[in-house]
N, CA, C and O atoms as a CHARMM CRD file, in Angstrom:
* protein
*
  352
    1    1 UNK  N     34.68300  -3.69000 -11.41900 PROA 1      0.00000
    2    1 UNK  CA    33.89200  -3.35900 -10.45800 PROA 1      0.00000
    3    1 UNK  C     32.26100  -2.77200 -10.25000 PROA 1      0.00000
    4    1 UNK  O     31.98600  -1.58000 -10.10600 PROA 1      0.00000
    5    2 UNK  N     31.34600  -3.80600 -10.26800 PROA 2      0.00000
    6    2 UNK  CA    30.05000  -2.65500 -10.33500 PROA 2      0.00000
    7    2 UNK  C     29.76100  -2.34300  -9.79300 PROA 2      0.00000
    8    2 UNK  O     30.13800  -2.84800  -8.73500 PROA 2      0.00000
    9    3 UNK  N     28.55000  -0.91800  -9.59400 PROA 3      0.00000
   10    3 UNK  CA    28.52100  -0.92000  -9.11900 PROA 3      0.00000
   11    3 UNK  C     27.29000  -1.31000  -8.55500 PROA 3      0.00000
   12    3 UNK  O     27.06000  -2.49600  -8.79500 PROA 3      0.00000
   13    4 UNK  N     26.47900  -0.79300  -7.94400 PROA 4      0.00000
   14    4 UNK  CA    24.64200  -1.18900  -7.31700 PROA 4      0.00000
   15    4 UNK  C     23.96500   0.00000  -6.45100 PROA 4      0.00000
   16    4 UNK  O     24.15700   0.02600  -5.23500 PROA 4      0.00000
   17    5 UNK  N     22.97500   1.22900  -7.24600 PROA 5      0.00000
   18    5 UNK  CA    22.34500   1.67600  -6.69100 PROA 5      0.00000
   19    5 UNK  C     21.03700   2.22700  -6.34300 PROA 5      0.00000
   20    5 UNK  O     20.29300   2.94000  -7.01600 PROA 5      0.00000
   21    6 UNK  N     20.92000   1.83100  -5.34400 PROA 6      0.00000
   22    6 UNK  CA    19.36600   1.55000  -4.46100 PROA 6      0.00000
   23    6 UNK  C     18.87400   2.75600  -4.13400 PROA 6      0.00000
   24    6 UNK  O     19.47100   3.50000  -3.35700 PROA 6      0.00000
   25    7 UNK  N     17.82200   3.04000  -4.65400 PROA 7      0.00000
   26    7 UNK  CA    16.79800   4.05000  -4.35100 PROA 7      0.00000
   27    7 UNK  C     15.06700   3.47000  -4.42900 PROA 7      0.00000
   28    7 UNK  O     14.21400   2.78400  -4.99200 PROA 7      0.00000
   29    8 UNK  N     15.45300   4.44900  -3.29800 PROA 8      0.00000
   30    8 UNK  CA    13.68300   3.91900  -2.65700 PROA 8      0.00000
   31    8 UNK  C     12.92400   5.08800  -2.65200 PROA 8      0.00000
   32    8 UNK  O     13.34400   6.08900  -2.07000 PROA 8      0.00000
   33    9 UNK  N     11.73100   5.07400  -3.30100 PROA 9      0.00000
   34    9 UNK  CA    10.82800   6.06300  -3.68000 PROA 9      0.00000
   35    9 UNK  C      9.44600   5.83600  -3.72700 PROA 9      0.00000
   36    9 UNK  O      9.18300   4.68000  -4.05700 PROA 9      0.00000
   37   10 UNK  N      8.39900   6.60200  -3.49200 PROA 10     0.00000
   38   10 UNK  CA     7.42000   6.56200  -3.11900 PROA 10     0.00000
   39   10 UNK  C      6.15300   6.32800  -4.06000 PROA 10     0.00000
   40   10 UNK  O      5.14400   5.66100  -3.83100 PROA 10     0.00000
   41   11 UNK  N      6.51900   7.11000  -5.24300 PROA 11     0.00000
   42   11 UNK  CA     5.35200   7.03800  -6.29300 PROA 11     0.00000
   43   11 UNK  C      6.62600   6.20700  -7.59700 PROA 11     0.00000
   44   11 UNK  O      7.75200   5.85100  -7.24800 PROA 11     0.00000
   45   12 UNK  N      6.28900   6.10900  -8.51300 PROA 12     0.00000
   46   12 UNK  CA     7.00500   5.11400 -10.04900 PROA 12     0.00000
   47   12 UNK  C      7.14900   6.78400 -11.22100 PROA 12     0.00000
   48   12 UNK  O      6.92700   6.79600 -12.43200 PROA 12     0.00000
   49   13 UNK  N      7.43900   7.61600 -10.63300 PROA 13     0.00000
   50   13 UNK  CA     7.87600   8.41300 -11.28200 PROA 13     0.00000
   51   13 UNK  C      9.88500   8.59800 -11.77700 PROA 13     0.00000
   52   13 UNK  O     10.42100   9.34700 -12.59300 PROA 13     0.00000
   53   14 UNK  N     10.57200   7.37600 -10.68900 PROA 14     0.00000
   54   14 UNK  CA    11.26000   7.74300 -11.49600 PROA 14     0.00000
   55   14 UNK  C     12.23900   6.60800 -12.25400 PROA 14     0.00000
   56   14 UNK  O     12.01400   5.41700 -12.03800 PROA 14     0.00000
   57   15 UNK  N     13.07600   6.91500 -12.94000 PROA 15     0.00000
   58   15 UNK  CA    13.41700   5.91900 -13.67800 PROA 15     0.00000
   59   15 UNK  C     14.96300   5.46900 -13.75500 PROA 15     0.00000
   60   15 UNK  O     15.43500   6.28500 -14.54600 PROA 15     0.00000
   61   16 UNK  N     15.82800   4.75000 -13.42300 PROA 16     0.00000
   62   16 UNK  CA    17.22600   4.29900 -14.26100 PROA 16     0.00000
   63   16 UNK  C     17.44800   5.14700 -15.62300 PROA 16     0.00000
   64   16 UNK  O     16.42300   5.65900 -16.07600 PROA 16     0.00000
   65   17 UNK  N     18.46200   5.32900 -16.22300 PROA 17     0.00000
   66   17 UNK  CA    19.35700   5.92100 -17.30500 PROA 17     0.00000
   67   17 UNK  C     20.02300   4.79300 -17.69100 PROA 17     0.00000
   68   17 UNK  O     19.77200   3.98600 -18.58600 PROA 17     0.00000
   69   18 UNK  N     21.24400   4.86900 -16.58800 PROA 18     0.00000
   70   18 UNK  CA    21.38600   3.21500 -17.10100 PROA 18     0.00000
   71   18 UNK  C     21.21200   2.52700 -17.76700 PROA 18     0.00000
   72   18 UNK  O     20.50300   2.71300 -18.75600 PROA 18     0.00000
   73   19 UNK  N     22.09200   0.90100 -17.34400 PROA 19     0.00000
   74   19 UNK  CA    22.02800  -0.16300 -18.97900 PROA 19     0.00000
   75   19 UNK  C     20.65500  -1.00000 -17.79900 PROA 19     0.00000
   76   19 UNK  O     20.17400  -1.37800 -18.86700 PROA 19     0.00000
   77   20 UNK  N     20.04300  -1.36500 -17.10900 PROA 20     0.00000
   78   20 UNK  CA    18.93300  -2.31200 -16.54300 PROA 20     0.00000
   79   20 UNK  C     18.29500  -1.73300 -14.79800 PROA 20     0.00000
   80   20 UNK  O     18.61700  -1.11400 -13.78400 PROA 20     0.00000
   81   21 UNK  N     17.41800  -2.34400 -15.32200 PROA 21     0.00000
   82   21 UNK  CA    16.92100  -1.76400 -13.05200 PROA 21     0.00000
   83   21 UNK  C     15.91100  -2.85300 -13.41700 PROA 21     0.00000
   84   21 UNK  O     15.33000  -3.21600 -14.43900 PROA 21     0.00000
   85   22 UNK  N     15.95400  -3.17800 -12.26100 PROA 22     0.00000
   86   22 UNK  CA    14.54100  -3.87800 -11.19900 PROA 22     0.00000
   87   22 UNK  C     13.95600  -3.17100 -10.23900 PROA 22     0.00000
   88   22 UNK  O     14.51000  -2.59300  -9.30300 PROA 22     0.00000
   89   23 UNK  N     12.33600  -3.25400 -10.60000 PROA 23     0.00000
   90   23 UNK  CA    11.67000  -2.13200  -9.21700 PROA 23     0.00000
   91   23 UNK  C     11.15600  -3.38200  -8.57500 PROA 23     0.00000
   92   23 UNK  O     11.10400  -4.51400  -9.05800 PROA 23     0.00000
   93   24 UNK  N     10.86100  -3.04500  -7.63200 PROA 24     0.00000
   94   24 UNK  CA    10.68000  -4.02800  -6.47600 PROA 24     0.00000
   95   24 UNK  C      9.66000  -2.85800  -5.09600 PROA 24     0.00000
   96   24 UNK  O     10.04100  -2.00800  -4.29100 PROA 24     0.00000
   97   25 UNK  N      7.99300  -3.56500  -5.53100 PROA 25     0.00000
   98   25 UNK  CA     6.79000  -3.07200  -4.33400 PROA 25     0.00000
   99   25 UNK  C      6.08700  -3.89100  -3.26700 PROA 25     0.00000
  100   25 UNK  O      5.39900  -4.86500  -2.96100 PROA 25     0.00000
  101   26 UNK  N      6.56400  -3.10700  -3.01800 PROA 26     0.00000
  102   26 UNK  CA     5.55800  -4.00800  -1.36300 PROA 26     0.00000
  103   26 UNK  C      4.02000  -2.75500  -1.29300 PROA 26     0.00000
  104   26 UNK  O      4.07300  -1.84600  -2.12000 PROA 26     0.00000
  105   27 UNK  N      2.72800  -2.78300  -0.29900 PROA 27     0.00000
  106   27 UNK  CA     1.45300  -2.07700  -0.19400 PROA 27     0.00000
  107   27 UNK  C      1.52400  -2.59900   0.68300 PROA 27     0.00000
  108   27 UNK  O      1.99200  -3.70600   0.94900 PROA 27     0.00000
  109   28 UNK  N      0.78900  -1.42000   1.58300 PROA 28     0.00000
  110   28 UNK  CA     0.16100  -1.56300   2.92600 PROA 28     0.00000
  111   28 UNK  C     -1.11100  -1.14200   2.89800 PROA 28     0.00000
  112   28 UNK  O     -1.50300  -1.13700   1.73100 PROA 28     0.00000
  113   29 UNK  N     -1.90500  -0.79900   3.62600 PROA 29     0.00000
  114   29 UNK  CA    -3.26700  -1.05300   3.65000 PROA 29     0.00000
  115   29 UNK  C     -3.04200   0.00400   5.07000 PROA 29     0.00000
  116   29 UNK  O     -2.55900  -0.52800   6.06900 PROA 29     0.00000
  117   30 UNK  N     -3.38300   1.41800   5.12300 PROA 30     0.00000
  118   30 UNK  CA    -2.89100   1.87300   6.74500 PROA 30     0.00000
  119   30 UNK  C     -4.38900   2.14800   6.88200 PROA 30     0.00000
  120   30 UNK  O     -5.13700   1.24300   6.51300 PROA 30     0.00000
  121   31 UNK  N     -4.95800   3.33200   7.38600 PROA 31     0.00000
  122   31 UNK  CA    -6.20800   3.88600   7.86200 PROA 31     0.00000
  123   31 UNK  C     -6.46000   3.44400   7.51200 PROA 31     0.00000
  124   31 UNK  O     -6.04700   2.80300   6.54500 PROA 31     0.00000
  125   32 UNK  N     -7.92700   3.46300   8.40000 PROA 32     0.00000
  126   32 UNK  CA    -9.66200   3.00900   7.47400 PROA 32     0.00000
  127   32 UNK  C    -10.64200   5.03400   7.21500 PROA 32     0.00000
  128   32 UNK  O    -10.84900   5.98500   7.96800 PROA 32     0.00000
  129   33 UNK  N    -10.89600   4.76100   5.92000 PROA 33     0.00000
  130   33 UNK  CA   -11.34500   5.94100   5.12600 PROA 33     0.00000
  131   33 UNK  C    -13.06000   6.19500   5.17400 PROA 33     0.00000
  132   33 UNK  O    -13.58800   7.14300   4.59300 PROA 33     0.00000
  133   34 UNK  N    -13.69100   5.34600   5.83700 PROA 34     0.00000
  134   34 UNK  CA   -14.64600   4.58000   5.67600 PROA 34     0.00000
  135   34 UNK  C    -15.17800   5.81700   5.89500 PROA 34     0.00000
  136   34 UNK  O    -14.37200   6.70200   6.18300 PROA 34     0.00000
  137   35 UNK  N    -16.69700   6.18800   5.80800 PROA 35     0.00000
  138   35 UNK  CA   -17.25000   7.98500   5.76200 PROA 35     0.00000
  139   35 UNK  C    -19.01000   7.45600   6.23300 PROA 35     0.00000
  140   35 UNK  O    -20.02300   7.22100   5.57400 PROA 35     0.00000
  141   36 UNK  N    -18.70800   7.44200   7.56400 PROA 36     0.00000
  142   36 UNK  CA   -19.90600   6.22600   8.42300 PROA 36     0.00000
  143   36 UNK  C    -21.37100   7.59800   8.62600 PROA 36     0.00000
  144   36 UNK  O    -22.31300   7.26200   9.34400 PROA 36     0.00000
  145   37 UNK  N    -21.39600   8.50500   8.20200 PROA 37     0.00000
  146   37 UNK  CA   -21.73600   9.44100   8.23300 PROA 37     0.00000
  147   37 UNK  C    -21.89800  10.02700   6.95100 PROA 37     0.00000
  148   37 UNK  O    -22.03000  11.24300   7.09400 PROA 37     0.00000
  149   38 UNK  N    -21.94300   9.70300   5.82100 PROA 38     0.00000
  150   38 UNK  CA   -22.11800   9.67000   3.85800 PROA 38     0.00000
  151   38 UNK  C    -23.82700   9.41500   4.58200 PROA 38     0.00000
  152   38 UNK  O    -23.65800  10.07300   5.60900 PROA 38     0.00000
  153   39 UNK  N    -24.99200   9.00300   4.66300 PROA 39     0.00000
  154   39 UNK  CA   -25.98200   9.13000   4.65300 PROA 39     0.00000
  155   39 UNK  C    -26.44800  10.38900   4.96100 PROA 39     0.00000
  156   39 UNK  O    -26.59000  11.23600   4.07900 PROA 39     0.00000
  157   40 UNK  N    -26.88000  10.75500   6.94300 PROA 40     0.00000
  158   40 UNK  CA   -26.36300  12.09500   6.85200 PROA 40     0.00000
  159   40 UNK  C    -25.66500  13.45000   6.36700 PROA 40     0.00000
  160   40 UNK  O    -25.67000  14.55600   6.90700 PROA 40     0.00000
  161   41 UNK  N    -25.20600  13.12200   5.46300 PROA 41     0.00000
  162   41 UNK  CA   -24.31800  14.68300   5.14200 PROA 41     0.00000
  163   41 UNK  C    -23.77500  15.26000   5.93200 PROA 41     0.00000
  164   41 UNK  O    -23.78200  16.47700   6.12000 PROA 41     0.00000
  165   42 UNK  N    -22.96400  14.04100   6.77500 PROA 42     0.00000
  166   42 UNK  CA   -21.56700  14.16900   7.78800 PROA 42     0.00000
  167   42 UNK  C    -20.36100  13.42800   7.82400 PROA 42     0.00000
  168   42 UNK  O    -20.37600  12.37500   7.18700 PROA 42     0.00000
  169   43 UNK  N    -19.33100  13.72800   8.41400 PROA 43     0.00000
  170   43 UNK  CA   -17.97800  12.82200   7.91500 PROA 43     0.00000
  171   43 UNK  C    -17.55000  12.69300   9.70700 PROA 43     0.00000
  172   43 UNK  O    -17.21000  13.47200  10.59800 PROA 43     0.00000
  173   44 UNK  N    -17.82800  11.11000   9.54900 PROA 44     0.00000
  174   44 UNK  CA   -17.67500  10.75200  11.06200 PROA 44     0.00000
  175   44 UNK  C    -16.78600   9.11700  10.24200 PROA 44     0.00000
  176   44 UNK  O    -17.51000   8.18000   9.90400 PROA 44     0.00000
  177   45 UNK  N    -15.04300   9.02300  10.01400 PROA 45     0.00000
  178   45 UNK  CA   -14.73400   7.83800  10.08400 PROA 45     0.00000
  179   45 UNK  C    -14.53600   7.26700  11.28800 PROA 45     0.00000
  180   45 UNK  O    -14.51000   8.14800  12.14800 PROA 45     0.00000
  181   46 UNK  N    -14.28300   5.44700  12.04200 PROA 46     0.00000
  182   46 UNK  CA   -14.36600   5.23200  13.16700 PROA 46     0.00000
  183   46 UNK  C    -12.76500   4.98700  13.56700 PROA 46     0.00000
  184   46 UNK  O    -12.82900   4.52800  14.70700 PROA 46     0.00000
  185   47 UNK  N    -11.64400   5.05300  13.26200 PROA 47     0.00000
  186   47 UNK  CA   -10.05600   5.05400  14.11600 PROA 47     0.00000
  187   47 UNK  C     -9.86900   4.13000  13.52500 PROA 47     0.00000
  188   47 UNK  O     -8.90500   4.29900  12.77900 PROA 47     0.00000
  189   48 UNK  N    -10.18400   3.42500  13.46600 PROA 48     0.00000
  190   48 UNK  CA    -8.92500   1.95500  12.68500 PROA 48     0.00000
  191   48 UNK  C     -7.80000   2.65700  11.31400 PROA 48     0.00000
  192   48 UNK  O     -7.82000   3.13100  10.17800 PROA 48     0.00000
  193   49 UNK  N     -6.68000   2.19100  12.72800 PROA 49     0.00000
  194   49 UNK  CA    -5.74900   2.90000  11.87400 PROA 49     0.00000
  195   49 UNK  C     -4.19300   2.06200  11.03700 PROA 49     0.00000
  196   49 UNK  O     -3.05300   2.42800  10.74900 PROA 49     0.00000
  197   50 UNK  N     -5.11100   0.63200  10.89200 PROA 50     0.00000
  198   50 UNK  CA    -3.64900  -0.15400  10.12200 PROA 50     0.00000
  199   50 UNK  C     -4.58700  -1.20400   9.75100 PROA 50     0.00000
  200   50 UNK  O     -4.69000  -1.89600  10.76400 PROA 50     0.00000
  201   51 UNK  N     -5.56300  -1.84400   8.54200 PROA 51     0.00000
  202   51 UNK  CA    -6.00300  -2.37700   8.13500 PROA 51     0.00000
  203   51 UNK  C     -5.29200  -4.08400   8.59000 PROA 51     0.00000
  204   51 UNK  O     -4.18400  -4.45600   8.20200 PROA 51     0.00000
  205   52 UNK  N     -5.90900  -4.63900   9.17200 PROA 52     0.00000
  206   52 UNK  CA    -5.59000  -6.59700   9.60300 PROA 52     0.00000
  207   52 UNK  C     -6.55200  -7.89900   8.93400 PROA 52     0.00000
  208   52 UNK  O     -7.66800  -8.32200   9.23500 PROA 52     0.00000
  209   53 UNK  N     -5.69200  -8.24700   8.03300 PROA 53     0.00000
  210   53 UNK  CA    -6.59700  -9.51700   7.47700 PROA 53     0.00000
  211   53 UNK  C     -7.70200  -9.67000   8.47900 PROA 53     0.00000
  212   53 UNK  O     -7.70900  -9.26700   9.64200 PROA 53     0.00000
  213   54 UNK  N     -8.63700 -10.32400   7.82500 PROA 54     0.00000
  214   54 UNK  CA    -9.69100 -11.23100   8.99100 PROA 54     0.00000
  215   54 UNK  C     -9.40500 -12.49900   9.12700 PROA 54     0.00000
  216   54 UNK  O     -9.64000 -13.16600  10.13400 PROA 54     0.00000
  217   55 UNK  N     -8.74900 -12.98500   7.85200 PROA 55     0.00000
  218   55 UNK  CA    -8.76000 -14.15300   7.28700 PROA 55     0.00000
  219   55 UNK  C     -7.01900 -14.89700   6.46200 PROA 55     0.00000
  220   55 UNK  O     -5.97000 -14.30700   6.72200 PROA 55     0.00000
  221   56 UNK  N     -7.00500 -15.81900   5.78800 PROA 56     0.00000
  222   56 UNK  CA    -6.14900 -17.07500   5.79200 PROA 56     0.00000
  223   56 UNK  C     -6.02400 -15.69400   4.22000 PROA 56     0.00000
  224   56 UNK  O     -6.93200 -14.89900   3.98100 PROA 56     0.00000
  225   57 UNK  N     -4.70200 -15.77500   3.41000 PROA 57     0.00000
  226   57 UNK  CA    -4.69600 -14.70000   2.62900 PROA 57     0.00000
  227   57 UNK  C     -5.52700 -16.20000   1.34700 PROA 57     0.00000
  228   57 UNK  O     -5.52500 -17.42300   1.48900 PROA 57     0.00000
  229   58 UNK  N     -6.13100 -15.29500   0.18800 PROA 58     0.00000
  230   58 UNK  CA    -6.76300 -16.62300  -1.08100 PROA 58     0.00000
  231   58 UNK  C     -8.17500 -16.40100  -0.23400 PROA 58     0.00000
  232   58 UNK  O     -8.42400 -17.59900  -0.09900 PROA 58     0.00000
  233   59 UNK  N     -8.96600 -15.92400   0.24500 PROA 59     0.00000
  234   59 UNK  CA   -10.22100 -16.46700   0.74400 PROA 59     0.00000
  235   59 UNK  C    -10.57300 -15.59100   0.74800 PROA 59     0.00000
  236   59 UNK  O    -10.04600 -14.62400   0.19900 PROA 59     0.00000
  237   60 UNK  N    -11.81100 -15.58700   1.49600 PROA 60     0.00000
  238   60 UNK  CA   -12.91500 -13.65200   1.59300 PROA 60     0.00000
  239   60 UNK  C    -12.53800 -12.91900   2.35200 PROA 60     0.00000
  240   60 UNK  O    -12.18600 -11.74900   2.19900 PROA 60     0.00000
  241   61 UNK  N    -12.57800 -13.55600   3.26600 PROA 61     0.00000
  242   61 UNK  CA   -12.09500 -12.68900   4.56800 PROA 61     0.00000
  243   61 UNK  C    -10.75900 -12.14100   4.65600 PROA 61     0.00000
  244   61 UNK  O    -10.33400 -11.37800   5.52400 PROA 61     0.00000
  245   62 UNK  N    -10.18200 -12.58900   3.71600 PROA 62     0.00000
  246   62 UNK  CA    -8.92100 -12.29400   3.97700 PROA 62     0.00000
  247   62 UNK  C     -9.00100 -10.53500   3.37000 PROA 62     0.00000
  248   62 UNK  O     -8.06000  -9.80500   3.68100 PROA 62     0.00000
  249   63 UNK  N    -10.34000  -9.86200   2.38100 PROA 63     0.00000
  250   63 UNK  CA   -10.16800  -8.21400   1.82200 PROA 63     0.00000
  251   63 UNK  C    -11.64500  -7.93300   3.31400 PROA 63     0.00000
  252   63 UNK  O    -12.74000  -7.56000   2.89400 PROA 63     0.00000
  253   64 UNK  N    -11.53200  -8.08800   4.43300 PROA 64     0.00000
  254   64 UNK  CA   -12.26000  -8.03900   5.95900 PROA 64     0.00000
  255   64 UNK  C    -10.79500  -7.94100   6.53300 PROA 64     0.00000
  256   64 UNK  O     -9.71200  -8.52400   6.56700 PROA 64     0.00000
  257   65 UNK  N    -11.70700  -6.43500   7.11100 PROA 65     0.00000
  258   65 UNK  CA   -10.51700  -5.97900   8.18800 PROA 65     0.00000
  259   65 UNK  C    -10.76900  -6.45800   9.26200 PROA 65     0.00000
  260   65 UNK  O    -11.99600  -6.54200   9.21100 PROA 65     0.00000
  261   66 UNK  N    -10.28900  -7.05800  10.76900 PROA 66     0.00000
  262   66 UNK  CA   -10.49900  -7.63800  11.63700 PROA 66     0.00000
  263   66 UNK  C    -10.56300  -6.30900  12.19700 PROA 66     0.00000
  264   66 UNK  O    -11.79000  -6.41500  12.21200 PROA 66     0.00000
  265   67 UNK  N    -10.40400  -5.34100  12.59500 PROA 67     0.00000
  266   67 UNK  CA   -10.25600  -4.77700  13.60000 PROA 67     0.00000
  267   67 UNK  C    -11.85300  -3.72100  13.38300 PROA 67     0.00000
  268   67 UNK  O    -12.69200  -3.39600  14.22300 PROA 67     0.00000
  269   68 UNK  N    -11.76500  -3.42100  11.90400 PROA 68     0.00000
  270   68 UNK  CA   -13.37400  -2.07500  12.59200 PROA 68     0.00000
  271   68 UNK  C    -14.22000  -2.97300  10.42900 PROA 68     0.00000
  272   68 UNK  O    -14.82800  -2.22200   9.66700 PROA 68     0.00000
  273   69 UNK  N    -14.00500  -4.25600  10.12200 PROA 69     0.00000
  274   69 UNK  CA   -14.60200  -4.86500   9.08300 PROA 69     0.00000
  275   69 UNK  C    -15.37200  -4.46500   8.32400 PROA 69     0.00000
  276   69 UNK  O    -16.51600  -4.78400   7.99900 PROA 69     0.00000
  277   70 UNK  N    -14.28700  -3.30500   7.87900 PROA 70     0.00000
  278   70 UNK  CA   -14.85300  -3.19100   6.40200 PROA 70     0.00000
  279   70 UNK  C    -13.38000  -3.45100   5.55700 PROA 70     0.00000
  280   70 UNK  O    -12.29700  -3.81800   6.01400 PROA 70     0.00000
  281   71 UNK  N    -13.76500  -3.11800   4.15000 PROA 71     0.00000
  282   71 UNK  CA   -13.82700  -3.76000   3.16500 PROA 71     0.00000
  283   71 UNK  C    -12.08800  -3.44100   2.60900 PROA 71     0.00000
  284   71 UNK  O    -11.82600  -2.25300   2.79500 PROA 71     0.00000
  285   72 UNK  N    -11.03700  -4.13100   2.06300 PROA 72     0.00000
  286   72 UNK  CA   -10.07300  -3.13700   2.50300 PROA 72     0.00000
  287   72 UNK  C     -9.84500  -2.18500   1.42200 PROA 72     0.00000
  288   72 UNK  O     -8.80200  -1.53500   1.48600 PROA 72     0.00000
  289   73 UNK  N    -10.62100  -1.99000   0.45600 PROA 73     0.00000
  290   73 UNK  CA   -10.57500  -0.94000  -0.60200 PROA 73     0.00000
  291   73 UNK  C    -11.26500   0.63000  -0.01600 PROA 73     0.00000
  292   73 UNK  O    -11.71200   1.59300  -0.63900 PROA 73     0.00000
  293   74 UNK  N    -11.12200   0.38100   1.33300 PROA 74     0.00000
  294   74 UNK  CA   -11.91000   1.74000   1.99300 PROA 74     0.00000
  295   74 UNK  C    -10.37200   2.08600   2.95800 PROA 74     0.00000
  296   74 UNK  O    -10.68000   3.16000   3.47500 PROA 74     0.00000
  297   75 UNK  N     -9.23800   1.82900   3.35200 PROA 75     0.00000
  298   75 UNK  CA    -8.21500   1.81800   4.11900 PROA 75     0.00000
  299   75 UNK  C     -7.46700   2.51900   2.92900 PROA 75     0.00000
  300   75 UNK  O     -8.12400   2.58600   1.89000 PROA 75     0.00000
  301   76 UNK  N     -6.35500   2.98900   2.90900 PROA 76     0.00000
  302   76 UNK  CA    -5.86500   3.57800   2.34300 PROA 76     0.00000
  303   76 UNK  C     -4.57900   3.30600   2.17800 PROA 76     0.00000
  304   76 UNK  O     -3.75800   3.34200   3.09400 PROA 76     0.00000
  305   77 UNK  N     -4.19500   2.86600   0.38300 PROA 77     0.00000
  306   77 UNK  CA    -3.45800   1.84700  -0.17100 PROA 77     0.00000
  307   77 UNK  C     -2.19600   3.54600   0.06000 PROA 77     0.00000
  308   77 UNK  O     -2.44400   4.72400  -0.19900 PROA 77     0.00000
  309   78 UNK  N     -0.84500   2.86300   0.66000 PROA 78     0.00000
  310   78 UNK  CA     0.40800   2.98100   0.76100 PROA 78     0.00000
  311   78 UNK  C      1.01600   2.45800   0.10800 PROA 78     0.00000
  312   78 UNK  O      0.83800   1.28200   0.42400 PROA 78     0.00000
  313   79 UNK  N      2.23600   2.52000  -1.30800 PROA 79     0.00000
  314   79 UNK  CA     2.80800   1.81900  -2.19700 PROA 79     0.00000
  315   79 UNK  C      4.48700   2.10800  -1.96100 PROA 79     0.00000
  316   79 UNK  O      4.90900   3.23900  -2.20400 PROA 79     0.00000
  317   80 UNK  N      5.08200   1.43100  -1.65400 PROA 80     0.00000
  318   80 UNK  CA     6.40200   1.33800  -1.37400 PROA 80     0.00000
  319   80 UNK  C      7.09900   0.55900  -2.51500 PROA 80     0.00000
  320   80 UNK  O      7.13600  -0.67000  -2.58600 PROA 80     0.00000
  321   81 UNK  N      7.98600   1.95800  -3.94700 PROA 81     0.00000
  322   81 UNK  CA     8.92400   1.14500  -4.33400 PROA 81     0.00000
  323   81 UNK  C     10.20400   1.33600  -4.42800 PROA 81     0.00000
  324   81 UNK  O     10.64900   2.46900  -4.24600 PROA 81     0.00000
  325   82 UNK  N     11.00200   0.32100  -4.71600 PROA 82     0.00000
  326   82 UNK  CA    12.30300   0.19900  -4.17500 PROA 82     0.00000
  327   82 UNK  C     13.26400  -0.28700  -6.20500 PROA 82     0.00000
  328   82 UNK  O     13.50600  -1.42900  -6.59500 PROA 82     0.00000
  329   83 UNK  N     13.42600   0.45900  -6.65000 PROA 83     0.00000
  330   83 UNK  CA    14.00900   0.48700  -8.05700 PROA 83     0.00000
  331   83 UNK  C     16.15600   0.57200  -8.44100 PROA 83     0.00000
  332   83 UNK  O     16.72600   1.64600  -8.63600 PROA 83     0.00000
  333   84 UNK  N     16.47900  -0.03400  -8.44300 PROA 84     0.00000
  334   84 UNK  CA    17.66000  -0.75400  -7.93800 PROA 84     0.00000
  335   84 UNK  C     17.85900  -0.58000 -10.05000 PROA 84     0.00000
  336   84 UNK  O     17.24200  -1.13500 -10.96000 PROA 84     0.00000
  337   85 UNK  N     19.09800   0.53100 -10.05600 PROA 85     0.00000
  338   85 UNK  CA    19.67700   0.53700 -10.99900 PROA 85     0.00000
  339   85 UNK  C     21.45300  -0.47600 -11.25400 PROA 85     0.00000
  340   85 UNK  O     22.47400   0.03800 -10.79900 PROA 85     0.00000
  341   86 UNK  N     21.52500  -1.85200 -11.99700 PROA 86     0.00000
  342   86 UNK  CA    22.41900  -1.97500 -11.64700 PROA 86     0.00000
  343   86 UNK  C     23.80500  -1.19900 -13.17900 PROA 86     0.00000
  344   86 UNK  O     23.53100  -1.53100 -14.33200 PROA 86     0.00000
  345   87 UNK  N     24.45300  -0.73400 -13.07000 PROA 87     0.00000
  346   87 UNK  CA    25.95000  -0.05900 -13.98600 PROA 87     0.00000
  347   87 UNK  C     26.67300  -0.53100 -13.79900 PROA 87     0.00000
  348   87 UNK  O     26.40000  -1.49300 -13.08200 PROA 87     0.00000
  349   88 UNK  N     27.66700  -0.45300 -14.04500 PROA 88     0.00000
  350   88 UNK  CA    29.52300  -1.10700 -14.59000 PROA 88     0.00000
  351   88 UNK  C     30.52100   0.05000 -14.15900 PROA 88     0.00000
  352   88 UNK  O     31.72900  -0.06700 -14.36500 PROA 88     0.00000
């Protein structure tokens, strides 16, 4: 009988010591962190809470946020990693 253990982690430091392991990850882009007042020496963000692509995946518009107009790189990246360990 095979046992299956599923561990959900936020970082990649976890390892399975047993036979085989598969890692699955999903990426989400959260709040915008672009500093709109950097040229004046201040700090001001626009309040965009989550990245929403302007266009279809595979196009240049997919990297622009529909809510705030910033590039996807300005949004905080959140990676959810799922490690599946199979052992017998």
